[in-house]
Structure formats: C-alpha cells, structure tokens
C-alpha positions in Angstrom: 44.8 -1.5 -70.3 42.8 -4.3 -68.7 40.2 -6.3 -70.7 37.3 -4.7 -68.7 38.5 -1.2 -69.5 38.9 -2.1 -73.2 35.4 -3.5 -73.2 34.0 -0.4 -71.5 35.7 1.9 -74.0 34.3 -0.1 -76.9 30.8 0.0 -75.5 31.0 3.7 -74.9 32.1 4.2 -78.5 29.0 2.4 -79.7 26.6 4.5 -77.7 24.7 7.2 -79.7 26.0 10.6 -79.1 23.9 12.6 -76.7 22.5 15.9 -78.1 24.5 18.9 -76.9 22.7 21.2 -74.5 21.2 24.1 -76.3 23.3 27.3 -76.0 21.5 29.9 -73.9 20.7 33.0 -76.0 23.3 35.8 -75.6 22.1 39.2 -74.4 22.5 41.9 -77.1 25.5 44.1 -77.1 25.8 47.7 -78.3 28.4 48.5 -81.0 29.1 52.1 -82.0 30.8 52.2 -85.3 32.4 55.4 -86.7 33.2 55.6 -90.4 35.1 58.9 -90.5 34.2 61.3 -93.2 31.2 59.3 -94.5 28.9 62.1 -95.9 25.2 61.2 -95.5 24.6 61.3 -99.3 27.3 58.7 -99.9 24.7 56.1 -98.8 22.7 56.8 -101.9 25.5 56.0 -104.4 24.6 52.3 -104.6 28.1 51.1 -103.6 27.3 50.2 -99.9 24.9 47.3 -99.9 25.7 46.1 -96.4 25.1 49.5 -94.9 21.9 49.9 -97.0 20.7 46.6 -95.7 21.2 47.8 -92.1 19.4 51.0 -92.9 16.5 49.1 -94.4 16.3 46.9 -91.3 16.3 49.8 -88.9 16.5 53.6 -89.2 18.8 56.1 -91.0 19.2 59.8 -91.2 21.3 62.7 -92.5 22.8 63.6 -89.1 23.9 67.1 -88.4 27.4 67.3 -86.9 28.2 69.7 -84.1 30.1 72.8 -85.0 32.9 72.9 -85.9 32.5 69.9 -88.2 35.9 68.4 -87.4 36.9 64.9 -86.3 37.9 65.2 -82.7 35.1 67.6 -81.5 32.5 65.4 -83.1 33.7 62.1 -81.9 33.7 63.5 -78.4 30.2 65.0 -79.0 28.9 61.5 -80.1 30.0 59.8 -76.8 29.4 62.7 -74.4 26.1 64.1 -75.7 27.6 67.6 -75.4 28.6 70.1 -78.1 32.3 70.9 -78.5 31.7 74.2 -76.7 30.6 72.2 -73.7 32.7 69.0 -74.0 36.0 70.9 -74.2 37.3 69.4 -77.4 36.6 72.6 -79.4 38.6 71.8 -82.5 41.3 69.4 -83.8 43.9 72.1 -82.8 43.3 74.6 -80.0 44.8 76.2 -76.9 43.8 76.7 -73.3 44.6 79.9 -71.4 45.5 77.8 -68.4 48.3 76.2 -70.3 50.2 79.0 -72.1 52.5 77.8 -74.8 50.8 74.4 -75.2 48.4 73.3 -78.0 46.0 70.4 -78.3 46.5 68.3 -81.4 45.3 64.8 -82.4 47.2 62.2 -80.5 47.3 64.2 -77.3 46.1 61.9 -74.5 46.7 64.2 -71.5 43.5 64.0 -69.5 43.7 67.8 -68.9 42.3 68.3 -72.4 39.5 65.7 -72.2 38.2 66.0 -68.6 35.5 68.6 -69.3 32.9 66.0 -70.3 32.5 62.3 -69.3 32.4 59.8 -72.2 29.9 57.0 -72.3 32.3 54.2 -71.7 33.3 55.8 -68.3 29.6 56.2 -67.4 29.1 52.5 -68.4 32.1 51.3 -66.5 30.9 53.1 -63.3 27.6 51.3 -63.7 29.2 47.9 -64.0 28.9 47.6 -67.8 32.1 46.3 -69.4 33.3 48.3 -72.4 35.8 47.9 -75.1 37.2 50.4 -77.7 38.7 49.4 -81.0 39.9 53.0 -81.6 37.9 56.1 -80.8 39.3 59.5 -80.3 39.9 59.9 -76.5 39.4 56.2 -75.7 43.1 55.8 -74.7 42.8 58.7 -72.1 42.6 57.9 -68.4 39.5 60.0 -68.1 39.3 61.9 -64.8 43.0 61.3 -64.1 46.0 63.5 -64.7 49.3 63.4 -66.6 52.7 63.7 -64.9 56.2 63.6 -66.1 58.4 61.3 -64.1 60.6 61.6 -66.2 58.4 60.8 -69.2 54.6 61.5 -69.5 52.5 59.1 -67.6 48.8 59.1 -66.9 47.7 58.3 -63.3 44.3 57.6 -62.0 41.2 57.9 -64.2 39.1 55.4 -66.1 39.5 53.9 -69.5 37.4 51.2 -71.3 38.2 47.8 -69.8 39.7 46.9 -73.2 41.2 49.5 -75.5 43.7 49.9 -78.3 45.9 52.9 -78.9 45.3 54.3 -82.4 47.6 52.9 -85.0 46.8 53.6 -88.7 48.8 50.5 -89.6 46.1 48.3 -88.0 44.0 47.2 -91.0 40.2 47.3 -91.1 40.1 43.5 -91.1 42.2 43.4 -87.9 39.9 46.0 -86.3 36.8 43.9 -87.0 38.6 40.7 -85.9 39.5 42.3 -82.6 35.9 43.3 -81.9 34.7 39.8 -82.7 37.5 38.2 -80.6 36.3 40.3 -77.6 32.8 39.0 -78.2 34.0 35.3 -78.1 34.8 35.7 -74.5 32.8 34.1 -71.7 29.9 36.3 -70.6 31.6 37.4 -67.4 34.3 39.2 -69.3 32.5 39.9 -72.6 32.0 43.6 -73.3 28.5 45.0 -73.6 29.4 48.3 -75.2 32.0 48.5 -77.9 33.4 51.1 -80.3 34.9 50.5 -83.7 36.6 53.1 -85.9 37.4 53.2 -89.7 39.2 56.1 -91.3 39.9 55.3 -95.0 36.9 57.2 -96.4 38.0 60.4 -94.7 41.5 60.0 -96.1 40.1 59.3 -99.6 37.7 62.3 -99.4 40.6 64.6 -98.4 43.0 63.4 -101.0 40.6 63.0 -104.0 37.5 64.9 -103.1 34.0 63.6 -102.3 33.0 63.1 -106.0 36.0 61.1 -107.2 35.6 57.5 -108.2 38.4 56.6 -105.9 36.3 57.8 -103.0 33.6 55.5 -104.2 36.1 52.6 -104.1 36.9 53.5 -100.5 33.1 53.5 -99.7 32.7 50.0 -101.2 35.8 48.8 -99.2 34.5 50.1 -95.9 31.1 48.6 -96.6 32.8 45.2 -97.1 34.1 45.4 -93.6 30.7 46.3 -92.2 29.5 43.1 -93.9 32.3 41.1 -92.3 31.3 42.5 -88.9 27.6 41.6 -89.4 28.5 38.1 -90.6 30.9 37.6 -87.7 28.2 38.5 -85.3 25.8 36.1 -87.0 28.4 33.3 -86.8 28.8 34.0 -83.1 25.0 34.0 -82.5 25.6 37.4 -80.9 22.7 39.8 -81.2 23.8 43.4 -81.4 22.4 46.8 -81.7 24.6 48.5 -84.3 24.8 52.3 -84.3 26.8 53.4 -87.4 27.8 57.0 -87.6 30.1 59.5 -89.1 31.7 62.6 -87.6 31.1 64.9 -90.5 30.7 65.0 -94.3 33.1 66.3 -96.9 33.1 69.2 -99.4 35.2 69.7 -102.6 38.0 72.2 -102.3 40.6 73.6 -104.7 43.6 75.9 -104.7 41.5 78.3 -106.7 39.3 78.9 -103.7 41.6 80.0 -100.9 41.4 83.2 -98.8 44.9 84.3 -97.8 45.0 85.8 -94.4 48.0 87.9 -95.1 45.9 89.8 -97.6 43.3 90.5 -94.9 45.5 91.7 -92.1 49.1 92.3 -91.4 50.6 89.0 -90.1 52.3 90.9 -87.3 48.8 91.5 -85.8 48.0 87.9 -85.1 49.1 84.4 -84.3 47.4 81.5 -86.2 46.0 78.6 -84.0 44.2 76.8 -86.9 43.4 77.3 -90.6 41.4 75.5 -93.2 37.6 75.8 -93.6 37.9 78.1 -90.6 40.7 80.1 -89.0 41.3 80.6 -85.3 43.4 83.6 -84.5 44.9 85.2 -81.4 46.0 88.8 -81.5 49.6 89.6 -80.8 50.3 91.8 -77.7 48.9 95.3 -78.2 47.3 94.6 -81.5 43.8 93.4 -80.6 42.1 96.6 -81.9 43.9 96.6 -85.2 43.1 92.9 -85.8 39.5 93.4 -84.9 39.2 96.3 -87.3 40.7 94.3 -90.1 38.6 91.3 -89.5 35.3 93.2 -89.1 35.5 94.5 -92.7 33.4 92.6 -95.2 35.3 89.8 -96.9 34.3 87.7 -99.9 33.6 84.1 -99.0 34.4 84.5 -95.3 32.9 85.9 -92.1 34.8 86.7 -89.0 33.8 87.3 -85.4 35.3 87.9 -81.9 34.7 84.8 -79.8 31.7 86.3 -78.0 29.9 87.2 -81.2 29.9 83.9 -83.0 26.3 83.3 -84.2 24.2 81.6 -81.5 22.9 78.9 -83.9 26.4 77.5 -84.1 26.4 76.9 -80.3 30.1 77.8 -80.1 32.1 80.5 -78.4 31.4 80.3 -74.7 34.4 78.0 -74.0 37.7 79.9 -73.4 39.4 77.3 -75.5 37.8 78.9 -78.6 40.3 81.4 -80.1 39.7 85.1 -79.5 38.9 85.6 -83.2 37.2 83.1 -85.5 36.7 83.2 -89.3 34.5 80.8 -91.2 34.8 80.2 -94.9 31.9 79.6 -97.3 31.5 75.9 -98.1 34.1 74.9 -100.7 36.5 77.7 -99.8 39.5 77.5 -97.4 41.4 80.0 -95.3 45.2 79.9 -95.4 48.1 81.9 -94.0 49.1 82.8 -97.5 48.0 81.9 -101.1 48.8 78.4 -102.2 52.2 77.9 -103.8 51.0 75.0 -106.1 47.6 73.9 -107.5 45.6 71.2 -105.7 42.1 69.7 -105.5 40.6 67.5 -102.7 38.1 67.7 -99.9 37.7 69.4 -96.6 35.3 69.6 -93.6 34.9 72.1 -90.7 32.3 74.2 -92.4 28.9 75.4 -91.1 27.3 72.3 -89.6 24.0 73.1 -91.3 25.5 72.7 -94.8 24.3 69.6 -96.7 27.9 68.7 -97.6 28.7 68.4 -93.8 25.7 66.0 -93.0 27.0 62.7 -91.6 25.9 59.1 -91.8 23.6 57.7 -89.2 22.2 54.1 -89.1 20.7 52.2 -86.2 19.8 48.5 -86.6 19.3 45.6 -84.2 16.8 43.9 -81.9 15.9 47.1 -80.0 15.3 49.2 -83.2 12.1 48.9 -85.3 12.4 49.2 -89.1 11.1 52.8 -89.4 13.3 53.7 -92.3 14.5 57.2 -93.0 13.9 59.6 -90.1 14.2 63.4 -89.9 17.7 65.0 -89.5 18.9 65.6 -86.0 22.0 66.8 -84.2 24.7 64.3 -83.2 24.5 65.1 -79.5 21.3 63.0 -79.6 23.3 59.8 -80.2 24.7 59.5 -76.7 21.1 59.6 -75.2 20.1 56.8 -77.6 23.1 54.7 -76.5 22.1 55.3 -72.9 18.7 53.9 -73.7 20.2 50.8 -75.3 22.4 50.2 -72.3 19.7 50.9 -69.8 21.6 53.9 -68.4 19.7 56.9 -67.0 19.6 60.2 -69.0 22.5 62.6 -68.4 21.1 65.6 -66.6 23.4 68.1 -68.4 23.3 66.7 -71.9 22.8 68.9 -74.9 20.8 66.3 -76.8 18.0 63.8 -76.1 16.5 60.6 -77.5 13.4 62.2 -79.0 14.4 61.5 -82.7 14.4 57.8 -81.9 11.6 57.1 -79.6 9.2 55.9 -82.3 11.7 53.3 -83.4 12.8 52.1 -79.9 11.3 48.7 -79.1 11.6 49.1 -75.4 
C-alpha cells in the first residue's frame, strides 16, 4: 500500500463516526395467535402475567365459540367469519354425501373439504397483503385448488399464505415464535403484514389432566412465557404489532363415570358412527332410519338427540349436508361413547353447547390500533375475522356471519 493510501486510511480512522440515519418507523403488522384449548376463565388464575398485561393494555373477553366447540370448525370460523355450518368444516370428523366412503379428519389438506369459505389469508393475498402462517388448521391447503392423484396426492392451483409451515407437533413453541420473528426481520418488501401463530400444549394438558389440574396450570404458565418472548422479540425488532390472541374453545372436566353408551340406546345394527365424544354423529344403516329415529327420540338422561333438520336454531347448525343425519349432544361433563368404558379415566373434553361457560374461549386484542377499554361483553368468534379485516384495511365480507360491532369502541381508526 502506498504512503498516500496509508495516510488516508489513518486520517479516516481518526474522524468521528457519523451518526447512523434514523431507522424509519415500521408499519404495524397483525398477528393472530391461537392458544388451543385456553378456556376464558384460565386468564383469572394468576399464572399468565404476559397475557394479563396484553389484556390490560387493550381489550379482553370471554369469547363464545361456534358450535360445535371443536378445534377445526372454530379455527376455520375465526379466519372466515362464518359458522361451521357455513364454512364447511362442520366437525373434526365428518363426511360429505358427494364423497361416499371418505371421511374428513385432522390433517386432511384436500381443498375439497375446505373450499366452502375463503380464509382471511387468501383475501389478504388477493389484495396484495403478504401473509405467513406458523401453523393454523387449513393454512397448508391450496385454497380454491383441487387435489389429484398422479400417482400420489398433489394439490394443484389455489392459494396459500406466501409463507407457511406444515403442522408438526415436534416443532417447539420456541421454534414457532422464532420463525415468526425471523419472518419479521425481512426487508419491508417481503415482510408479511398478517401472520398466524399456533400453540397446542394447553389443549393437550386439558384433555389429559382436566381443566382444574395443577399440571394444566403449568401448561398455562409455559404458554404465557412464549407470549412474553414474542412480545419482547417484537420490541427488540422495533416492530409494532396488533396482537389478537384467541382460543378455539374451552374445556370441561370429564370422567369414565359420566359416559352414555350408545349401544344401550339403540341396537348398533341400526347406525354407523361418524363421531363420538361430547356429541355423537350417526348415520342410519340402510332401511333402518325409522327404527333409529324412534330410539333416539325417546328421552335420555344427560343427552338430547335430533335429526339434522331439527337441531335447535340457536346452535346455528344443521343446514349443511355434511352434518350427520342424526346428532346427539351430551350435557356438559358427560360424553357419548359407542359402548361403556372398559377402564376408568378422568380428563377434559370440549364440543359441548357453545353457550356453556366451560366452553368460553380466550380473546385478547392489544396494539397501536386498540384502545385500552378493558373487559368487553362476550361475543361470538365469527366477529374476529371482521376485526382482522379492519386492522388490515380490508373491506367487510358481504356474506359473513359476524361483524366488528363488539370492537368499534376500542378501535383507534
């Protein structure tokens, strides 16, 4: 190196460092977080300080799930603004008369089952808003497309979030939070504006131990810790965010001592079981519809049964042909099984009447667009999608089952 270049380098090293240009403020993003199985009353147990802080800074409520209060129907209701009867995901397990011999179950990503209602990430992508899903039931589906076998199942056409992850229970909560934060570290041109995040440990604990077990409280505290890591990560990134934290349903205590055995109600030769648990979905076997109807119409302790077309209107359920021909609903805390249990158990379950307090789900909204109005009146979860549309500046959906009325007082714009 020449003497002049050495001298220049030395002089430059002695110059005072120029102040870095101030970073332009980042526009807020919207993050929809699901904590599966987080019953609304869990928030009052004193073990979730980060969630309580978000609630104090914004709004919270005991949110009414859609019926039936199961995982897949309600996650789809939250992002479509439609009840399960209208969004097509009518239960965790169901059939469609157009596909004899097939059954929907969790993990099925064939668009055929999902195409009856458009999820919010598809609406956003159509509007030029980049989206990302760190797990959410249905987010791995090529919505609007179709599935072919050639020679293995493949989805063609359709729309997914720009970034998405196929559900894998082995991905830890920490990894899920880190993925969301990594997406938000991107340059603005490829940074998502609407993101989803899903946690499932509380649901697992509630099912295994029951809602009142200390181990369920431990799961609550653990989930709250990851909410704290998310909030701190957003703060470190100087990324403002409107956080909408929800659950799909609550949880009720169950026991092997509170089981209604279907084979004591009707001859098993009269029906085929589609689903059991807090409710039972049944199809009559050929030629036995009248006999099954007669058996189910009789009064039964701790259970009511109806033909599909006679399910009470307040449940907003039964117009979709995917709902089974006969539907029985157990009293909260009771379950319906094919037979009596062969061994004792205790735990938790959901799927009951969505008006039951045990089924009420967590709702918290906090961020720059949300005023700190505190606890608001209970509302149905089909109102969440209209709120998200407001936050993303998307127009209302003309055919939604909900609206943003519960939140208007708290919205800052």
